[in-house]
N, CA, C and O atoms as a CHARMM CRD file, in Angstrom:
* protein
*
  304
    1    1 MET  N      2.14000 -33.54800   5.91200 PROA 1      0.00000
    2    1 MET  CA     3.44000 -32.93900   6.08900 PROA 1      0.00000
    3    1 MET  C      4.40300 -33.47600   5.03900 PROA 1      0.00000
    4    1 MET  O      4.71300 -34.66700   5.03800 PROA 1      0.00000
    5    2 PRO  N      4.86900 -32.63500   4.16900 PROA 2      0.00000
    6    2 PRO  CA     5.74700 -33.08800   3.09900 PROA 2      0.00000
    7    2 PRO  C      7.04300 -33.71800   3.60000 PROA 2      0.00000
    8    2 PRO  O      7.51200 -34.69600   3.01700 PROA 2      0.00000
    9    3 ARG  N      7.62400 -33.18800   4.65400 PROA 3      0.00000
   10    3 ARG  CA     8.88500 -33.72200   5.16600 PROA 3      0.00000
   11    3 ARG  C      8.71200 -35.13400   5.69000 PROA 3      0.00000
   12    3 ARG  O      9.59700 -35.97100   5.50800 PROA 3      0.00000
   13    4 LEU  N      7.59200 -35.41600   6.33700 PROA 4      0.00000
   14    4 LEU  CA     7.35900 -36.76700   6.83300 PROA 4      0.00000
   15    4 LEU  C      7.17600 -37.72800   5.66900 PROA 4      0.00000
   16    4 LEU  O      7.56400 -38.89200   5.77100 PROA 4      0.00000
   17    5 ARG  N      6.60300 -37.27700   4.58100 PROA 5      0.00000
   18    5 ARG  CA     6.48100 -38.13100   3.40700 PROA 5      0.00000
   19    5 ARG  C      7.84900 -38.49600   2.86500 PROA 5      0.00000
   20    5 ARG  O      8.08100 -39.63900   2.47000 PROA 5      0.00000
   21    6 ALA  N      8.75300 -37.53300   2.84300 PROA 6      0.00000
   22    6 ALA  CA    10.11300 -37.79500   2.36800 PROA 6      0.00000
   23    6 ALA  C     10.81800 -38.78700   3.29000 PROA 6      0.00000
   24    6 ALA  O     11.51200 -39.68700   2.81800 PROA 6      0.00000
   25    7 LEU  N     10.64400 -38.62800   4.59100 PROA 7      0.00000
   26    7 LEU  CA    11.24600 -39.55300   5.54700 PROA 7      0.00000
   27    7 LEU  C     10.60500 -40.92700   5.42700 PROA 7      0.00000
   28    7 LEU  O     11.30700 -41.93700   5.48000 PROA 7      0.00000
   29    8 SER  N      9.30800 -40.98700   5.26900 PROA 8      0.00000
   30    8 SER  CA     8.61300 -42.26200   5.07800 PROA 8      0.00000
   31    8 SER  C      9.13400 -42.97500   3.83700 PROA 8      0.00000
   32    8 SER  O      9.34800 -44.18700   3.85600 PROA 8      0.00000
   33    9 SER  N      9.33500 -42.23300   2.77800 PROA 9      0.00000
   34    9 SER  CA     9.85500 -42.81100   1.55100 PROA 9      0.00000
   35    9 SER  C     11.25600 -43.36200   1.76300 PROA 9      0.00000
   36    9 SER  O     11.59800 -44.42600   1.24700 PROA 9      0.00000
   37   10 GLU  N     12.05500 -42.64400   2.51400 PROA 10     0.00000
   38   10 GLU  CA    13.43500 -43.06500   2.74500 PROA 10     0.00000
   39   10 GLU  C     13.52000 -44.34800   3.57300 PROA 10     0.00000
   40   10 GLU  O     14.31700 -45.23300   3.26100 PROA 10     0.00000
   41   11 VAL  N     12.71400 -44.45200   4.61300 PROA 11     0.00000
   42   11 VAL  CA    12.77000 -45.64300   5.46800 PROA 11     0.00000
   43   11 VAL  C     11.78300 -46.71500   5.01400 PROA 11     0.00000
   44   11 VAL  O     11.73100 -47.80200   5.59000 PROA 11     0.00000
   45   12 GLN  N     11.00500 -46.40800   3.98500 PROA 12     0.00000
   46   12 GLN  CA    10.03500 -47.32800   3.38600 PROA 12     0.00000
   47   12 GLN  C      9.00500 -47.82800   4.39800 PROA 12     0.00000
   48   12 GLN  O      8.60000 -48.99000   4.37400 PROA 12     0.00000
   49   13 GLN  N      8.59200 -46.92700   5.28200 PROA 13     0.00000
   50   13 GLN  CA     7.52400 -47.19700   6.24500 PROA 13     0.00000
   51   13 GLN  C      6.81200 -45.88100   6.52800 PROA 13     0.00000
   52   13 GLN  O      7.38000 -44.80500   6.34200 PROA 13     0.00000
   53   14 LEU  N      5.57400 -45.97700   6.97500 PROA 14     0.00000
   54   14 LEU  CA     4.82700 -44.79100   7.35200 PROA 14     0.00000
   55   14 LEU  C      5.46000 -44.18800   8.60400 PROA 14     0.00000
   56   14 LEU  O      5.72200 -44.90500   9.57000 PROA 14     0.00000
   57   15 VAL  N      5.70700 -42.88500   8.59700 PROA 15     0.00000
   58   15 VAL  CA     6.29300 -42.20000   9.74600 PROA 15     0.00000
   59   15 VAL  C      5.27100 -41.22100  10.29700 PROA 15     0.00000
   60   15 VAL  O      4.77800 -40.35700   9.57300 PROA 15     0.00000
   61   16 ASN  N      4.95200 -41.35600  11.58300 PROA 16     0.00000
   62   16 ASN  CA     4.04800 -40.44300  12.28000 PROA 16     0.00000
   63   16 ASN  C      4.85500 -39.58600  13.23400 PROA 16     0.00000
   64   16 ASN  O      5.74800 -40.08500  13.91900 PROA 16     0.00000
   65   17 ASP  N      4.54700 -38.30200  13.28400 PROA 17     0.00000
   66   17 ASP  CA     5.22700 -37.38600  14.18900 PROA 17     0.00000
   67   17 ASP  C      4.56900 -37.45300  15.55200 PROA 17     0.00000
   68   17 ASP  O      3.41500 -37.05400  15.70100 PROA 17     0.00000
   69   18 ARG  N      5.27700 -37.94800  16.54000 PROA 18     0.00000
   70   18 ARG  CA     4.76800 -38.01300  17.91000 PROA 18     0.00000
   71   18 ARG  C      5.57300 -37.12100  18.85000 PROA 18     0.00000
   72   18 ARG  O      5.54900 -37.31700  20.06600 PROA 18     0.00000
   73   19 THR  N      6.28000 -36.15100  18.29800 PROA 19     0.00000
   74   19 THR  CA     7.09800 -35.27600  19.13200 PROA 19     0.00000
   75   19 THR  C      6.24400 -34.28200  19.91400 PROA 19     0.00000
   76   19 THR  O      6.65600 -33.80700  20.97200 PROA 19     0.00000
   77   20 GLY  N      5.07000 -33.97000  19.40100 PROA 20     0.00000
   78   20 GLY  CA     4.24000 -32.96700  20.04900 PROA 20     0.00000
   79   20 GLY  C      4.63700 -31.54100  19.67900 PROA 20     0.00000
   80   20 GLY  O      3.99800 -30.58700  20.12100 PROA 20     0.00000
   81   21 ARG  N      5.67100 -31.39200  18.88200 PROA 21     0.00000
   82   21 ARG  CA     6.14100 -30.06900  18.46300 PROA 21     0.00000
   83   21 ARG  C      5.29300 -29.55200  17.31600 PROA 21     0.00000
   84   21 ARG  O      4.92600 -30.31200  16.41900 PROA 21     0.00000
   85   22 THR  N      4.98200 -28.26900  17.34000 PROA 22     0.00000
   86   22 THR  CA     4.22400 -27.66000  16.24900 PROA 22     0.00000
   87   22 THR  C      5.06100 -26.62900  15.50000 PROA 22     0.00000
   88   22 THR  O      4.65200 -26.14700  14.44400 PROA 22     0.00000
   89   23 GLU  N      6.23200 -26.28700  16.03900 PROA 23     0.00000
   90   23 GLU  CA     7.09800 -25.30500  15.39200 PROA 23     0.00000
   91   23 GLU  C      7.72700 -25.90300  14.14200 PROA 23     0.00000
   92   23 GLU  O      7.83400 -27.12100  13.99800 PROA 23     0.00000
   93   24 ARG  N      8.13800 -25.01700  13.24600 PROA 24     0.00000
   94   24 ARG  CA     8.87800 -25.44500  12.05800 PROA 24     0.00000
   95   24 ARG  C     10.35800 -25.19600  12.31300 PROA 24     0.00000
   96   24 ARG  O     10.73600 -24.19000  12.91300 PROA 24     0.00000
   97   25 TYR  N     11.18300 -26.11600  11.85400 PROA 25     0.00000
   98   25 TYR  CA    12.62700 -25.99800  12.01300 PROA 25     0.00000
   99   25 TYR  C     13.29400 -26.16200  10.66500 PROA 25     0.00000
  100   25 TYR  O     12.83300 -26.92800   9.82000 PROA 25     0.00000
  101   26 ASP  N     14.37900 -25.43900  10.47100 PROA 26     0.00000
  102   26 ASP  CA    15.18400 -25.57600   9.27100 PROA 26     0.00000
  103   26 ASP  C     16.46300 -26.28800   9.69500 PROA 26     0.00000
  104   26 ASP  O     17.30900 -25.69600  10.36600 PROA 26     0.00000
  105   27 VAL  N     16.60700 -27.54600   9.31100 PROA 27     0.00000
  106   27 VAL  CA    17.76900 -28.33500   9.72900 PROA 27     0.00000
  107   27 VAL  C     18.43600 -28.96000   8.51700 PROA 27     0.00000
  108   27 VAL  O     17.81700 -29.15000   7.47000 PROA 27     0.00000
  109   28 GLU  N     19.71100 -29.27400   8.68200 PROA 28     0.00000
  110   28 GLU  CA    20.44400 -30.02400   7.67100 PROA 28     0.00000
  111   28 GLU  C     20.87300 -31.32500   8.32400 PROA 28     0.00000
  112   28 GLU  O     21.51900 -31.32100   9.37100 PROA 28     0.00000
  113   29 LEU  N     20.51900 -32.41400   7.71400 PROA 29     0.00000
  114   29 LEU  CA    20.81700 -33.73500   8.24500 PROA 29     0.00000
  115   29 LEU  C     21.79500 -34.41400   7.29500 PROA 29     0.00000
  116   29 LEU  O     21.52900 -34.54200   6.10000 PROA 29     0.00000
  117   30 GLU  N     22.92700 -34.84900   7.83900 PROA 30     0.00000
  118   30 GLU  CA    23.92400 -35.53700   7.01500 PROA 30     0.00000
  119   30 GLU  C     23.83600 -37.02200   7.29000 PROA 30     0.00000
  120   30 GLU  O     24.00300 -37.46400   8.42700 PROA 30     0.00000
  121   31 TRP  N     23.56900 -37.80400   6.23100 PROA 31     0.00000
  122   31 TRP  CA    23.42200 -39.24600   6.36400 PROA 31     0.00000
  123   31 TRP  C     23.76000 -39.91000   5.04700 PROA 31     0.00000
  124   31 TRP  O     23.83200 -39.25300   4.00900 PROA 31     0.00000
  125   32 ALA  N     23.96400 -41.20200   5.09400 PROA 32     0.00000
  126   32 ALA  CA    24.29600 -41.97500   3.90200 PROA 32     0.00000
  127   32 ALA  C     23.01600 -42.44500   3.22400 PROA 32     0.00000
  128   32 ALA  O     22.20800 -43.12800   3.85300 PROA 32     0.00000
  129   33 PRO  N     22.81100 -42.09700   1.96200 PROA 33     0.00000
  130   33 PRO  CA    21.59500 -42.51300   1.27400 PROA 33     0.00000
  131   33 PRO  C     21.53900 -44.02300   1.00100 PROA 33     0.00000
  132   33 PRO  O     20.46400 -44.56800   0.75300 PROA 33     0.00000
  133   34 ASP  N     22.68500 -44.69100   1.04600 PROA 34     0.00000
  134   34 ASP  CA    22.69600 -46.15000   0.87900 PROA 34     0.00000
  135   34 ASP  C     23.93900 -46.71600   1.56000 PROA 34     0.00000
  136   34 ASP  O     24.78500 -45.96100   2.03800 PROA 34     0.00000
  137   35 SER  N     24.04700 -48.02000   1.60300 PROA 35     0.00000
  138   35 SER  CA    25.13100 -48.66800   2.34800 PROA 35     0.00000
  139   35 SER  C     26.48900 -48.56000   1.66100 PROA 35     0.00000
  140   35 SER  O     27.49800 -48.95200   2.24800 PROA 35     0.00000
  141   36 THR  N     26.54500 -48.03900   0.43300 PROA 36     0.00000
  142   36 THR  CA    27.84000 -47.89900  -0.24200 PROA 36     0.00000
  143   36 THR  C     28.61900 -46.69600   0.26700 PROA 36     0.00000
  144   36 THR  O     29.83400 -46.62100   0.08700 PROA 36     0.00000
  145   37 VAL  N     27.92900 -45.75300   0.90100 PROA 37     0.00000
  146   37 VAL  CA    28.59300 -44.57400   1.47300 PROA 37     0.00000
  147   37 VAL  C     28.96300 -44.91600   2.90900 PROA 37     0.00000
  148   37 VAL  O     28.08900 -45.15200   3.74200 PROA 37     0.00000
  149   38 THR  N     30.25300 -44.94000   3.19500 PROA 38     0.00000
  150   38 THR  CA    30.68900 -45.39200   4.52300 PROA 38     0.00000
  151   38 THR  C     31.15200 -44.27100   5.43900 PROA 38     0.00000
  152   38 THR  O     31.38300 -44.50600   6.62500 PROA 38     0.00000
  153   39 ASP  N     31.29300 -43.05000   4.91600 PROA 39     0.00000
  154   39 ASP  CA    31.77300 -41.96200   5.76500 PROA 39     0.00000
  155   39 ASP  C     30.65700 -41.18800   6.45800 PROA 39     0.00000
  156   39 ASP  O     30.92400 -40.22400   7.17600 PROA 39     0.00000
  157   40 LYS  N     29.41400 -41.60200   6.24900 PROA 40     0.00000
  158   40 LYS  CA    28.27400 -40.94000   6.89300 PROA 40     0.00000
  159   40 LYS  C     27.39600 -41.99300   7.56300 PROA 40     0.00000
  160   40 LYS  O     27.39100 -43.15200   7.14800 PROA 40     0.00000
  161   41 PRO  N     26.64700 -41.59300   8.60700 PROA 41     0.00000
  162   41 PRO  CA    25.79500 -42.55800   9.31900 PROA 41     0.00000
  163   41 PRO  C     24.51600 -42.88100   8.56500 PROA 41     0.00000
  164   41 PRO  O     24.15500 -42.19400   7.60900 PROA 41     0.00000
  165   42 SER  N     23.83900 -43.92500   8.99900 PROA 42     0.00000
  166   42 SER  CA    22.53400 -44.27000   8.43000 PROA 42     0.00000
  167   42 SER  C     21.52800 -43.18600   8.80400 PROA 42     0.00000
  168   42 SER  O     21.80300 -42.36000   9.67400 PROA 42     0.00000
  169   43 ILE  N     20.38200 -43.18300   8.16400 PROA 43     0.00000
  170   43 ILE  CA    19.33600 -42.20400   8.47300 PROA 43     0.00000
  171   43 ILE  C     18.89400 -42.31800   9.92300 PROA 43     0.00000
  172   43 ILE  O     18.60600 -41.30600  10.56300 PROA 43     0.00000
  173   44 PHE  N     18.83500 -43.53600  10.45000 PROA 44     0.00000
  174   44 PHE  CA    18.40000 -43.75900  11.82800 PROA 44     0.00000
  175   44 PHE  C     19.40900 -43.17500  12.81600 PROA 44     0.00000
  176   44 PHE  O     19.02400 -42.50100  13.77200 PROA 44     0.00000
  177   45 THR  N     20.68800 -43.43100  12.59000 PROA 45     0.00000
  178   45 THR  CA    21.74000 -42.90600  13.45800 PROA 45     0.00000
  179   45 THR  C     21.82300 -41.38800  13.35100 PROA 45     0.00000
  180   45 THR  O     21.98100 -40.70100  14.36000 PROA 45     0.00000
  181   46 ALA  N     21.71700 -40.86600  12.14000 PROA 46     0.00000
  182   46 ALA  CA    21.79300 -39.41700  11.92900 PROA 46     0.00000
  183   46 ALA  C     20.66300 -38.69500  12.65600 PROA 46     0.00000
  184   46 ALA  O     20.89800 -37.66900  13.29400 PROA 46     0.00000
  185   47 LEU  N     19.45200 -39.21100  12.56800 PROA 47     0.00000
  186   47 LEU  CA    18.32300 -38.58500  13.26600 PROA 47     0.00000
  187   47 LEU  C     18.56800 -38.54400  14.76700 PROA 47     0.00000
  188   47 LEU  O     18.28200 -37.54400  15.42500 PROA 47     0.00000
  189   48 HSD  N     19.09600 -39.62900  15.29900 PROA 48     0.00000
  190   48 HSD  CA    19.33200 -39.70600  16.74000 PROA 48     0.00000
  191   48 HSD  C     20.49100 -38.81000  17.16900 PROA 48     0.00000
  192   48 HSD  O     20.35100 -38.03200  18.11200 PROA 48     0.00000
  193   49 GLU  N     21.62400 -38.90900  16.49400 PROA 49     0.00000
  194   49 GLU  CA    22.81900 -38.16700  16.90200 PROA 49     0.00000
  195   49 GLU  C     22.73700 -36.67600  16.58700 PROA 49     0.00000
  196   49 GLU  O     23.19400 -35.85400  17.38100 PROA 49     0.00000
  197   50 GLN  N     22.16800 -36.32000  15.45100 PROA 50     0.00000
  198   50 GLN  CA    22.17600 -34.92200  15.03600 PROA 50     0.00000
  199   50 GLN  C     20.96000 -34.12800  15.49100 PROA 50     0.00000
  200   50 GLN  O     21.04600 -32.91400  15.68100 PROA 50     0.00000
  201   51 LEU  N     19.82300 -34.80700  15.67000 PROA 51     0.00000
  202   51 LEU  CA    18.59900 -34.09600  16.03900 PROA 51     0.00000
  203   51 LEU  C     17.99600 -34.57300  17.35400 PROA 51     0.00000
  204   51 LEU  O     17.05700 -33.95800  17.85900 PROA 51     0.00000
  205   52 GLY  N     18.52000 -35.65500  17.91200 PROA 52     0.00000
  206   52 GLY  CA    17.97000 -36.17900  19.15700 PROA 52     0.00000
  207   52 GLY  C     16.62500 -36.86500  18.97100 PROA 52     0.00000
  208   52 GLY  O     15.85300 -36.98600  19.92300 PROA 52     0.00000
  209   53 LEU  N     16.33900 -37.31300  17.75600 PROA 53     0.00000
  210   53 LEU  CA    15.08200 -37.98200  17.45700 PROA 53     0.00000
  211   53 LEU  C     15.32300 -39.47400  17.25400 PROA 53     0.00000
  212   53 LEU  O     16.40500 -39.88400  16.83400 PROA 53     0.00000
  213   54 LYS  N     14.31700 -40.27300  17.55100 PROA 54     0.00000
  214   54 LYS  CA    14.44900 -41.71300  17.38800 PROA 54     0.00000
  215   54 LYS  C     13.22600 -42.24800  16.65900 PROA 54     0.00000
  216   54 LYS  O     12.08800 -41.91500  16.99100 PROA 54     0.00000
  217   55 LEU  N     13.48100 -43.07500  15.66900 PROA 55     0.00000
  218   55 LEU  CA    12.38900 -43.74300  14.96800 PROA 55     0.00000
  219   55 LEU  C     12.12000 -45.05900  15.67100 PROA 55     0.00000
  220   55 LEU  O     13.02600 -45.86900  15.86100 PROA 55     0.00000
  221   56 GLU  N     10.86900 -45.26600  16.05500 PROA 56     0.00000
  222   56 GLU  CA    10.47000 -46.50800  16.69900 PROA 56     0.00000
  223   56 GLU  C      9.42800 -47.19900  15.84000 PROA 56     0.00000
  224   56 GLU  O      8.51200 -46.55800  15.32500 PROA 56     0.00000
  225   57 SER  N      9.56900 -48.49400  15.69000 PROA 57     0.00000
  226   57 SER  CA     8.60300 -49.27000  14.93000 PROA 57     0.00000
  227   57 SER  C      7.48500 -49.72700  15.86800 PROA 57     0.00000
  228   57 SER  O      7.72800 -50.42700  16.85100 PROA 57     0.00000
  229   58 VAL  N      6.26500 -49.32100  15.54800 PROA 58     0.00000
  230   58 VAL  CA     5.10600 -49.72100  16.35100 PROA 58     0.00000
  231   58 VAL  C      3.99000 -50.14100  15.41400 PROA 58     0.00000
  232   58 VAL  O      3.93900 -49.72900  14.25500 PROA 58     0.00000
  233   59 ARG  N      3.10300 -50.96400  15.93600 PROA 59     0.00000
  234   59 ARG  CA     1.91500 -51.34700  15.16500 PROA 59     0.00000
  235   59 ARG  C      0.74500 -50.54200  15.70600 PROA 59     0.00000
  236   59 ARG  O      0.53000 -50.46100  16.91500 PROA 59     0.00000
  237   60 GLU  N     -0.00300 -49.95100  14.79200 PROA 60     0.00000
  238   60 GLU  CA    -1.18200 -49.21400  15.19100 PROA 60     0.00000
  239   60 GLU  C     -2.18700 -49.22200  14.04400 PROA 60     0.00000
  240   60 GLU  O     -1.80700 -49.33300  12.87900 PROA 60     0.00000
  241   61 PRO  N     -3.46100 -49.10300  14.37700 PROA 61     0.00000
  242   61 PRO  CA    -4.47300 -49.11800  13.31400 PROA 61     0.00000
  243   61 PRO  C     -4.44600 -47.81500  12.50800 PROA 61     0.00000
  244   61 PRO  O     -4.07900 -46.75700  13.02000 PROA 61     0.00000
  245   62 PHE  N     -4.83600 -47.91500  11.25400 PROA 62     0.00000
  246   62 PHE  CA    -4.98300 -46.72900  10.43200 PROA 62     0.00000
  247   62 PHE  C     -6.11200 -46.96700   9.44700 PROA 62     0.00000
  248   62 PHE  O     -6.45000 -48.10900   9.13800 PROA 62     0.00000
  249   63 GLU  N     -6.69000 -45.88500   8.95800 PROA 63     0.00000
  250   63 GLU  CA    -7.83500 -45.98100   8.06300 PROA 63     0.00000
  251   63 GLU  C     -7.40300 -46.36200   6.65300 PROA 63     0.00000
  252   63 GLU  O     -6.38600 -45.88600   6.14600 PROA 63     0.00000
  253   64 VAL  N     -8.19200 -47.22300   6.03600 PROA 64     0.00000
  254   64 VAL  CA    -7.93600 -47.66900   4.66700 PROA 64     0.00000
  255   64 VAL  C     -9.23900 -47.59600   3.89000 PROA 64     0.00000
  256   64 VAL  O    -10.29300 -47.96900   4.40300 PROA 64     0.00000
  257   65 VAL  N     -9.17100 -47.12500   2.67100 PROA 65     0.00000
  258   65 VAL  CA   -10.33300 -47.12100   1.78700 PROA 65     0.00000
  259   65 VAL  C    -10.13100 -48.24600   0.78300 PROA 65     0.00000
  260   65 VAL  O     -9.12100 -48.29100   0.08100 PROA 65     0.00000
  261   66 VAL  N    -11.09700 -49.15100   0.72000 PROA 66     0.00000
  262   66 VAL  CA   -11.02400 -50.28300  -0.20100 PROA 66     0.00000
  263   66 VAL  C    -12.09100 -50.11300  -1.26900 PROA 66     0.00000
  264   66 VAL  O    -13.27200 -49.96300  -0.95500 PROA 66     0.00000
  265   67 ILE  N    -11.68400 -50.13500  -2.51400 PROA 67     0.00000
  266   67 ILE  CA   -12.62400 -50.07900  -3.63500 PROA 67     0.00000
  267   67 ILE  C    -12.70600 -51.48800  -4.18500 PROA 67     0.00000
  268   67 ILE  O    -11.74400 -51.99200  -4.76600 PROA 67     0.00000
  269   68 ASP  N    -13.85400 -52.12600  -4.00200 PROA 68     0.00000
  270   68 ASP  CA   -13.97200 -53.51600  -4.42800 PROA 68     0.00000
  271   68 ASP  C    -14.66800 -53.68300  -5.77400 PROA 68     0.00000
  272   68 ASP  O    -14.73100 -54.79200  -6.30400 PROA 68     0.00000
  273   69 HSD  N    -15.19100 -52.58900  -6.33400 PROA 69     0.00000
  274   69 HSD  CA   -15.85900 -52.69700  -7.63100 PROA 69     0.00000
  275   69 HSD  C    -15.91800 -51.31500  -8.26100 PROA 69     0.00000
  276   69 HSD  O    -16.12500 -50.31600  -7.57200 PROA 69     0.00000
  277   70 ILE  N    -15.73400 -51.26500  -9.56900 PROA 70     0.00000
  278   70 ILE  CA   -15.82500 -49.99500 -10.28300 PROA 70     0.00000
  279   70 ILE  C    -16.41500 -50.25300 -11.66500 PROA 70     0.00000
  280   70 ILE  O    -16.10900 -51.26500 -12.29500 PROA 70     0.00000
  281   71 GLU  N    -17.25700 -49.34300 -12.13300 PROA 71     0.00000
  282   71 GLU  CA   -17.84100 -49.44500 -13.47500 PROA 71     0.00000
  283   71 GLU  C    -17.76900 -48.09000 -14.13300 PROA 71     0.00000
  284   71 GLU  O    -17.75300 -47.05400 -13.46700 PROA 71     0.00000
  285   72 ARG  N    -17.72400 -48.11300 -15.46100 PROA 72     0.00000
  286   72 ARG  CA   -17.77500 -46.85600 -16.19900 PROA 72     0.00000
  287   72 ARG  C    -19.18800 -46.28000 -16.07600 PROA 72     0.00000
  288   72 ARG  O    -20.16000 -47.03300 -16.03600 PROA 72     0.00000
  289   73 PRO  N    -19.30800 -44.95400 -16.01700 PROA 73     0.00000
  290   73 PRO  CA   -20.65000 -44.36800 -15.94600 PROA 73     0.00000
  291   73 PRO  C    -21.41400 -44.60200 -17.25500 PROA 73     0.00000
  292   73 PRO  O    -20.82100 -44.64600 -18.33300 PROA 73     0.00000
  293   74 THR  N    -22.70600 -44.74600 -17.14500 PROA 74     0.00000
  294   74 THR  CA   -23.55000 -44.93100 -18.33000 PROA 74     0.00000
  295   74 THR  C    -23.97700 -43.57700 -18.85900 PROA 74     0.00000
  296   74 THR  O    -24.12500 -42.62700 -18.09000 PROA 74     0.00000
  297   75 GLU  N    -24.17700 -43.48100 -20.16500 PROA 75     0.00000
  298   75 GLU  CA   -24.63800 -42.21400 -20.74800 PROA 75     0.00000
  299   75 GLU  C    -26.10800 -42.06900 -20.47400 PROA 75     0.00000
  300   75 GLU  O    -26.86400 -43.03500 -20.57000 PROA 75     0.00000
  301   76 ASP  N    -26.51900 -40.87000 -20.13300 PROA 76     0.00000
  302   76 ASP  CA   -27.93400 -40.59100 -19.86800 PROA 76     0.00000
  303   76 ASP  C    -28.67700 -40.22600 -21.12000 PROA 76     0.00000
  304   76 ASP  O    -29.87800 -39.96200 -21.07000 PROA 76     0.00000
């Protein structure tokens, strides 16, 4: 989901959608991109106040691919 990637990038953590919703929504969210903007809320407050959503930090397992060795292919 491209939108979750953008949100993950903004909060600098992996964001998983646990709302159970499958519909698509077109929304405008007003928030401060950094702490120098004082007339708008943080991304966390904006999500809660404007959309009724809450980001919760949880620990859960996820799959990781580890490449421990790599070599150039040999010519045949």
